C-alpha positions in Angstrom: -19.9 -6.8 20.0 -18.0 -3.5 18.3 -17.9 -0.3 18.7 -19.7 2.0 15.8 -16.6 4.5 14.8 -17.2 8.1 15.7 -19.1 10.0 13.4 -15.7 12.3 13.8 -13.8 9.5 13.2 -15.4 9.1 10.0 -15.8 12.9 9.0 -12.2 12.8 9.3 -11.0 9.5 7.2 -13.5 10.8 4.7 -12.4 15.1 4.7 -8.6 13.4 4.2 -9.2 11.8 1.2 -10.7 14.4 -0.3 -7.3 16.6 1.0 -5.4 14.3 -0.6 -7.3 14.8 -3.5 -7.6 19.0 -3.5 -4.1 19.3 -5.6 -4.8 17.4 -8.5 -6.8 18.9 -11.5 -10.3 17.9 -12.6 -8.1 16.4 -15.9 -5.5 15.1 -13.7 -8.5 13.0 -11.6 -10.2 11.6 -14.9 -7.0 10.1 -17.0 -6.1 5.9 -15.9 -2.5 5.8 -16.3 -2.4 1.9 -16.3 -4.7 -1.3 -15.7 -3.3 -1.7 -12.3 -3.9 2.2 -11.5 -7.4 3.4 -11.2 -8.2 7.6 -11.5 -8.5 9.8 -8.5 -12.4 10.7 -9.4 -12.8 6.5 -9.2 -11.3 6.2 -6.2 -13.1 9.5 -4.5 -16.4 7.4 -5.9 -15.7 3.7 -5.3 -14.9 4.7 -1.3 -18.3 6.3 -1.5 -19.9 3.4 -3.2 -18.4 1.2 -0.1 -20.8 2.9 2.5 -23.6 3.7 0.9 -23.7 -0.5 -0.6 -22.6 -1.9 2.5 -24.2 0.4 5.2 -27.0 2.4 3.5 -28.1 -0.3 1.4 -28.6 -2.0 5.1 -30.6 -0.1 7.2 -31.1 2.9 5.9 -35.1 3.3 5.8 -36.5 3.5 2.0 -33.6 4.2 0.9 -32.5 4.9 -2.6 -29.5 4.6 -4.3 -28.2 8.6 -5.5 -27.6 7.5 -9.1 -28.6 3.6 -9.7 -26.6 3.3 -12.5 -23.3 4.2 -10.1 -23.7 -0.1 -8.6 -22.0 -0.6 -11.4 -19.6 1.9 -12.0 -18.0 2.0 -8.8 -17.4 -1.6 -8.0 -14.4 -3.3 -7.3 -14.4 -6.7 -7.5 -17.5 -8.0 -5.7 -18.9 -10.2 -7.5 -22.1 -11.2 -5.5 -22.8 -7.2 -5.6 -23.3 -7.7 -9.7 -22.0 -6.5 -12.4 -18.8 -4.5 -12.5 -17.3 -1.8 -15.5 -13.7 -2.8 -16.5 -11.0 -2.3 -14.6 -8.5 -1.3 -17.3 -11.7 1.1 -18.7 -11.9 2.9 -15.5 -10.2 6.0 -17.8 -13.0 5.7 -20.1 -15.4 6.9 -17.5 -15.2 10.4 -18.4 -19.2 11.3 -17.3 -20.0 11.5 -14.1 -18.0 14.7 -13.7 -16.1 14.8 -11.3 -18.3 17.7 -9.0 -21.0 15.2 -10.0 -18.5 12.4 -8.0 -18.2 15.0 -5.9 -21.6 15.5 -4.7 -22.0 12.0 -4.7 -19.6 12.3 -1.8 -21.4 14.9 0.0 -24.4 13.1 -0.2 -23.6 10.0 1.1 -21.4 11.9 4.4 -25.0 13.3 4.4 -26.8 10.3 4.7 -24.0 8.2 6.6 -24.2 11.4 9.6 -27.4 10.0 10.1 -26.9 6.5 10.4 -24.0 7.2 12.9 -26.2 9.4 15.0 -29.0 7.5 15.0 -27.2 4.2 16.5 -29.4 1.9 14.8 -26.2 0.2 13.6 -24.9 -1.8 16.3 -24.6 -4.9 13.7 -22.5 -2.6 11.1 -20.3 -1.1 13.3 -17.5 -3.9 11.4 -18.5 -3.1 8.0 -18.1 0.8 9.1 -14.8 0.4 10.5 -14.1 -1.7 8.1 -15.1 0.7 5.3 -12.6 3.7 6.9 -10.2 1.0 6.9 -10.7 0.5 3.4 -10.8 4.4 2.2 -7.5 4.9 4.4 -6.1 2.1 1.6 -7.0 3.7 -1.3 -6.2 7.4 -0.1 -2.6 5.3 -0.6 -3.3 4.3 -3.8 -4.9 7.7 -5.2 -1.1 9.2 -4.3 0.4 5.8 -5.8 -1.6 6.1 -8.9 -1.0 10.0 -9.2 2.4 9.2 -9.1 2.2 6.5 -11.5 0.4 8.9 -13.6 2.7 12.1 -13.5 5.5 10.2 -14.0 4.3 9.3 -16.9 4.0 12.9 -18.2 7.1 14.1 -20.5 6.8 17.0 -17.9 7.2 15.3 -15.2 4.9 17.6 -13.4 4.9 17.6 -9.1 1.7 16.9 -6.8 3.9 17.9 -3.9 6.9 19.9 -2.6 10.0 18.1 -3.3 11.7 15.7 -0.2 14.1 17.2 2.2 18.1 15.4 1.8 18.1 12.7 3.6 21.4 12.2 6.3 23.4 9.3 5.5 22.8 6.6 7.6 24.8 4.5 9.5 26.4 1.6 8.0 24.4 -1.2 8.0 24.4 -3.4 11.4 22.6 -6.8 12.0 19.9 -7.9 14.6 19.9 -10.9 15.5 16.9 -12.9 17.1 16.9 -16.3 19.1 13.9 -17.7 16.4 11.8 -20.8 18.3 8.2 -21.0 18.7 6.1 -17.4 18.7 3.1 -16.4 17.6 2.1 -14.5 14.7 -1.7 -12.9 13.5 -3.8 -10.1 15.4 -4.7 -10.1 18.9 -6.4 -8.1 20.9 -9.7 -5.7 20.1 -8.7 -3.1 17.7 -9.7 -3.5 14.7 -7.8 -6.1 12.4 -8.2 -8.0 8.7 -9.6 -11.3 8.1 -6.7 -12.4 6.5 -4.6 -11.2 10.0 -6.1 -14.1 11.9 -6.1 -16.8 13.4 -3.4 -16.1 15.7 -0.7 -19.2 15.5 2.4 -20.6 16.4 5.3 -20.6 14.0 8.4 -21.9 14.3 11.3 -19.3 13.5 14.9 -20.9 13.1 17.8 -18.2 14.6 17.5 -15.2 12.7 18.5 -11.4 11.9 17.3 -8.4 10.5 19.1 -5.7 8.4 19.4 -2.3 11.5 17.8 -0.3 8.4 16.6 -0.6 5.2 18.3 -0.8 2.0 19.7 3.3 0.4 19.6 3.9 -3.6 23.9 4.3 -3.1 23.8 0.5 -2.1 20.6 -0.1 -5.0 23.1 1.9 -7.5 26.2 -0.1 -6.3 24.0 -2.7 -7.3 23.6 -1.9 -11.0 26.9 -0.7 -11.6 28.5 -4.3 -10.7 26.3 -5.4 -13.8 23.9 -6.3 -11.2 20.7 -6.1 -14.5 22.6 -7.7 -16.6 24.0 -11.6 -14.5 20.8 -13.7 -14.3 23.3 -15.3 -11.0 20.9 -13.0 -8.8 17.7 -13.5 -10.4 14.9 -15.9 -9.9 14.0 -16.8 -13.5 10.8 -15.8 -14.2 12.3 -12.9 -13.0 15.0 -12.3 -15.4 12.8 -13.9 -17.8 10.6 -11.0 -17.2 13.3 -8.6 -16.8 14.5 -9.2 -20.2 11.0 -8.5 -21.8 10.7 -5.5 -20.1 14.5 -4.1 -20.4 14.9 -2.9 -16.9 18.1 -2.1 -16.0 17.5 -0.3 -13.3 14.0 0.6 -10.7 11.5 2.3 -12.5 11.7 5.9 -11.1 14.6 6.0 -12.1 16.6 8.4 -15.0 20.0 8.4 -16.2 20.8 11.3 -16.7 24.3 10.5 -18.6 27.1 13.6 -16.8 23.9 14.4 -14.4 23.8 11.2 -12.8 20.8 9.2 -11.8 17.8 10.8 -11.2 14.8 9.9 -9.5 10.7 10.5 -10.1 9.5 11.8 -6.7 5.5 13.0 -5.5 7.5 16.0 -6.0 8.8 16.3 -9.2 12.5 14.7 -10.8 14.7 15.1 -8.5 18.9 14.4 -8.5 18.2 10.8 -6.7 19.7 11.0 -2.7 21.6 7.9 -2.2 21.5 8.0 1.3 17.1 7.7 1.4 15.7 4.3 0.8 15.6 2.3 -2.8 11.7 2.6 -3.0 9.0 1.7 -6.1 11.6 -2.1 -6.3 9.3 -5.3 -7.5 9.5 -8.6 -5.5 12.6 -9.5 -8.4 14.7 -6.8 -8.3 14.6 -7.1 -3.9 15.3 -10.4 -4.1 18.2 -10.1 -6.8 20.1 -7.4 -4.5 20.1 -9.8 -1.9 20.7 -12.5 -3.3 23.6 -10.2 -4.6 24.3 -8.8 -1.2 24.6 -12.3 0.5 21.7 -12.1 1.9 18.1 -12.4 2.4 14.9 -11.3 2.4 12.8 -11.7 5.3 9.7 -14.4 6.1 7.2 -12.2 7.0 7.1 -13.8 10.9 10.8 -13.2 11.2 9.7 -9.5 10.4 6.5 -9.3 12.6 8.2 -11.5 15.3 10.8 -8.8 15.3 8.4 -5.7 14.4 6.0 -6.3 17.4 7.7 -5.5 20.7 7.9 -2.2 18.1 6.5 0.9 18.7 3.7 2.0 15.3 6.2 5.3 15.5 7.3 6.6 11.5 6.6 9.2 8.7 3.0 8.0 7.4 1.4 9.8 4.9 0.4 12.8 7.9 3.3 14.1 8.0 3.1 15.7 4.3 6.8 14.2 3.5 5.3 11.4 0.9 9.1 10.5 0.3 11.2 7.9 2.3 13.3 9.5 4.9 16.2 8.4 6.8 17.4 6.0 9.2 17.3 6.1 13.4 19.1 4.2 15.9 18.0 0.2 16.7 16.0 -1.7 14.3 14.9 1.6 11.9 12.7 2.3 9.2 10.6 -0.7 10.2 7.3 1.3 10.2 6.3 4.4 7.9 8.6 4.5 5.1 8.4 1.8 3.1 6.4 -1.3 2.4 9.0 -4.0 2.9 8.9 -7.5 1.1 9.2 -10.8 2.5 10.3 -14.0 1.0 6.4 -15.1 1.8 4.0 -15.9 -0.6 0.0 -14.6 -0.1 -2.1 -17.3 1.8 -3.9 -17.9 4.5 -3.0 -18.7 8.3 -4.1 -22.0 9.3 -7.6 -21.7 10.1 -8.5 -18.6 8.1 -12.3 -18.8 7.2 -13.3 -14.9 5.0 -16.8 -13.7 6.3 -19.9 -14.6 4.5 -21.5 -12.5 1.5 -19.6 -10.1 -0.2 -17.4 -8.8 2.5 -16.2 -11.8 1.9 -14.2 -11.0 -0.8 -12.2 -8.0 0.5 -8.5 -10.6 1.0 -9.5 -13.9 0.5 -9.7 -14.5 -2.9 -5.9 -12.3 -3.3 -4.3 -15.5 -2.0 -2.4 -17.0 -4.8 0.2 -15.9 -7.2 1.2 -12.8 -4.4 3.6 -11.8 -1.9 3.2 -10.2 1.9 4.5 -7.2 2.3 4.7 -5.5 5.8 5.2 -2.1 7.8 3.3 0.7 5.9 4.9 3.1 3.7 5.1 7.2 3.5 1.8 7.5 1.8 0.1 5.4 4.1 -2.4 7.5 7.0 -0.7 6.9 10.3 -3.2 4.3 12.6 -3.6 2.2 9.9 -1.2 -0.2 9.7 0.1 -2.7 13.3 2.8 -5.1 13.6 0.1 -8.1 11.7 -0.9 -5.8 8.7 -0.3 -7.9 5.7 -0.3 -5.6 2.5 0.3 -8.1 -0.3 1.2 -7.7 -4.2 2.3 -9.6 -7.2 5.6 -10.2 -8.1 6.1 -7.7 -10.4 5.0 -4.7 -8.7 6.4 -1.9 -8.4 4.0 1.3 -7.7 3.8 1.0 -4.8 6.0 2.4 -2.0 8.3 -0.7 -2.0 11.6 -1.1 -0.4 14.3 -3.6 0.6 15.0 -5.3 4.2 17.4 -8.0 4.3 17.4 -10.6 6.9 20.0 -14.0 6.9 20.1 -17.1 8.9 22.0 -16.8 11.9 
């Protein structure tokens, strides 16, 4: 039986969410910049909704919802729970107010404190742990969604301080791995999502991973060489998508002419740092760059096999940088810099079984038309990821801190 997370752990995660929203105005918190993003106010409410719906409703004596309308307003995608407010219309929810949402969070926290102190819900320990990791996911989404929102603003407003300059990295080197039959998937007694299970064997041909992530300067060379104008490097669907979108560079880049490239960051619009890792690229862009480089993207099994021997250390969101930094020695920038696209479609592991009920909808029903990313980013909370952690997004997703690590067959 899983151990119940402590009240201290619960309050630390919940307080972190509030601290991330603190620099935002009420207007910032209400706006939805695109259907794939959510307003900060919605993130604040939905993460309270999770605990109210899946913990308090199940175990609180005489349960009464804080507001019965919230069950529909802040349900994300749980069909088994019931009706949901349409995702593209979350930005229309000017009511409830931000103050009311904060009251909701405080009420849920008070009631959860009583539940955690009572020791009556050990059978729900796994659900409470899932809720905390779920909230950490929304902490990252809050940052990336607000970044997209501020990017849409012609004033180029900043959420935080400008990124620090990055030192020039060492030339890219290759780290070989012999391959063979290896195990991937979660092992041990710690928390994991169901999509990390079951642990199983895969065969890897000999391969090599690049020592670091691709830099802005290296990606700018791809652009200068006509990479966005040559279909030879692009998957057919990617080329059609690029043409339809009229893209000639990553979305958060801005060509200032004589002033050179600039990049929108959580610190506002800044001169592009050629030494920093390129981020906010789609799967199509990452794959095209890899082909142009004479390399490829790693499979998720290759990435996990290489990362499993490395400590999970990096400049995660708690460090406060909120932008990728420089490379170190050896196989570096594995953790906490940028999510790394893999060449693996997101699907179930052999023997995967989704859990029963609404909680079983968490991962399994999304196992189609997406690709796996690994490693966590500078917006990911520390302690949230591990070698077996599988993130996933559609091929055209760019608003996450997604970068490129090259691989090649040996």
